[in-house]
C-alpha positions as CSV (number, residue, x, y, z in Angstrom):
1,M,28.8,60.6,12.5
2,T,25.6,59.0,11.0
3,Y,23.2,56.7,12.6
4,C,24.7,53.6,11.2
5,E,28.2,54.4,12.2
6,G,27.2,55.1,15.7
7,T,25.5,51.7,16.1
8,C,28.6,50.0,14.6
9,L,30.9,51.7,17.1
10,K,28.6,50.6,20.0
11,A,28.7,47.1,18.7
12,Q,32.5,47.1,18.4
13,A,32.7,48.4,22.0
14,G,30.9,45.2,23.2
15,E,27.5,46.7,23.8
16,R,24.5,44.6,22.7
17,V,22.9,46.7,19.9
18,K,20.6,45.3,17.2
19,M,22.0,46.3,13.8
20,P,19.4,47.7,11.4
21,D,18.4,45.3,8.7
22,T,19.0,47.7,5.8
23,F,21.6,48.4,3.1
24,T,22.0,51.9,4.6
25,C,20.6,53.8,7.5
26,P,16.7,53.9,7.4
27,R,16.8,57.7,7.6
28,T,19.2,58.3,4.7
29,N,19.6,57.0,1.2
30,S,22.9,55.8,-0.3
31,E,24.2,59.4,-0.7
32,G,23.4,60.2,2.9
33,E,20.4,62.3,2.1
34,R,17.2,61.9,4.0
35,F,14.1,60.4,2.3
36,K,10.5,59.9,3.3
37,G,10.3,56.8,5.5
38,I,11.1,54.2,2.8
39,V,13.2,51.5,4.3
40,Q,15.2,49.4,1.9
41,K,15.5,46.1,3.7
42,N,18.1,43.5,2.8
43,H,16.3,40.3,1.8
44,D,19.4,38.2,1.3
45,Y,19.0,36.7,4.7
46,I,15.7,35.0,3.7
47,F,17.4,32.9,1.1
48,R,20.1,31.6,3.4
49,S,17.5,29.8,5.5
50,I,16.0,27.9,2.6
51,N,17.5,24.4,2.1
52,K,17.5,23.4,-1.5
53,D,16.2,19.9,-2.2
54,A,18.8,17.9,-4.1
55,T,16.3,15.9,-6.1
56,G,18.6,15.5,-9.1
57,K,21.4,14.1,-6.9
58,K,19.5,11.1,-5.5
59,S,20.7,7.7,-6.3
60,W,18.5,5.3,-8.3
61,S,18.0,3.0,-5.4
62,K,16.8,5.9,-3.2
63,K,14.4,7.0,-5.9
64,M,13.0,3.5,-6.2
65,Q,12.8,3.2,-2.4
66,L,10.9,6.5,-2.2
67,K,8.6,5.3,-5.0
68,Q,7.9,2.0,-3.2
69,W,7.2,3.9,0.0
70,R,4.7,6.2,-1.8
71,G,3.0,3.2,-3.3
72,D,2.6,1.6,0.1
73,V,1.2,4.8,1.6
74,L,-1.3,5.1,-1.2
75,A,-2.3,1.4,-0.9
76,K,-2.9,1.8,2.9
77,S,-4.9,5.0,2.4
78,A,-7.1,3.3,-0.2
79,L,-7.6,0.4,2.2
80,I,-8.7,2.7,5.0
81,E,-11.1,4.6,2.6
82,A,-12.6,1.2,1.5
83,E,-13.2,0.3,5.1
84,K,-14.9,3.6,5.8
85,Q,-17.1,3.2,2.8
86,K,-18.0,-0.4,3.8
87,K,-19.0,0.8,7.3
88,K,-21.2,3.5,5.9
89,E,-22.9,1.0,3.6
90,D,-23.5,-1.3,6.5
91,I,-25.0,1.5,8.6
92,K,-27.3,2.4,5.7
93,E,-28.4,-1.2,5.3
94,R,-29.1,-1.6,9.0
95,Q,-31.1,1.6,9.0
96,K,-33.3,0.3,6.1
97,I,-33.9,-3.0,7.9
98,N,-34.8,-1.2,11.1
99,K,-37.2,1.1,9.3
100,I,-39.0,-1.9,7.7
101,R,-39.1,-3.7,11.0
102,R,-40.5,-0.6,12.7
103,E,-43.2,-0.2,10.1
104,E,-44.2,-3.9,10.4
105,N,-44.4,-3.7,14.2
106,A,-46.5,-0.5,13.9
107,K,-48.9,-2.4,11.6
108,K,-49.1,-5.3,14.0
109,S,-49.8,-3.2,17.0
110,E,-52.6,-1.2,15.3
111,V,-56.1,-1.8,16.6
112,V,-58.5,-2.2,13.6
113,Q,-62.2,-1.8,13.6
114,V,-63.9,-3.2,10.5
115,I,-66.9,-1.1,9.3
116,K,-69.5,-3.5,7.9
117,D,-72.3,-1.0,7.5
118,P,-71.6,1.5,4.7
119,R,-74.2,4.0,6.1
120,K,-71.8,4.7,8.9
121,I,-69.3,6.1,6.4
122,K,-71.9,8.6,5.1
123,K,-72.6,9.8,8.6
124,M,-68.9,10.4,9.5
125,K,-67.4,13.8,9.6
126,R,-64.3,14.8,7.6
127,K,-61.8,14.3,10.3
128,Q,-62.9,10.8,10.9
129,L,-62.9,10.1,7.1
130,R,-59.3,11.0,7.0
131,Y,-58.4,8.1,9.3
132,L,-60.2,5.5,7.1
133,E,-58.0,3.1,5.2
134,T,-58.7,0.1,3.0
135,R,-56.8,-3.0,4.2
136,D,-56.8,-6.7,3.7
137,T,-58.9,-8.0,6.5
138,T,-57.9,-11.7,6.3
139,N,-55.2,-11.7,9.0
140,L,-56.0,-8.6,11.2
141,K,-56.9,-8.6,14.9
142,Q,-60.3,-7.0,15.7
143,A,-61.0,-5.2,18.9
């Protein structure tokens, strides 16, 4: 009695035994001779679980309904993308405006000291010279 026959007899007797998923016993080839650990699995069971799509058998109305549904989905997704893009543009525009406002406020809050005597500039050190800027002095506050 071979390995496969023994499991079949146990299964017929009502015992719960898992049947090997092979054409023949994993220890023997088709003639009953042993071979080195190569298991020939039966892959037919894989294809039983696959449901074939009957695309060719759909009626015209169902095809058109599916086409309409796909078009609606694409339109909605395009609308959502447009809204996202608009929000991004709004945020960028607000950031630009805020940056300009911040710079203007910084200029307003600066305390300016007008140098009227040019000899002072010649006496200044390098570090102080770096802070010098030429500005329009018509509408600046002086400290």
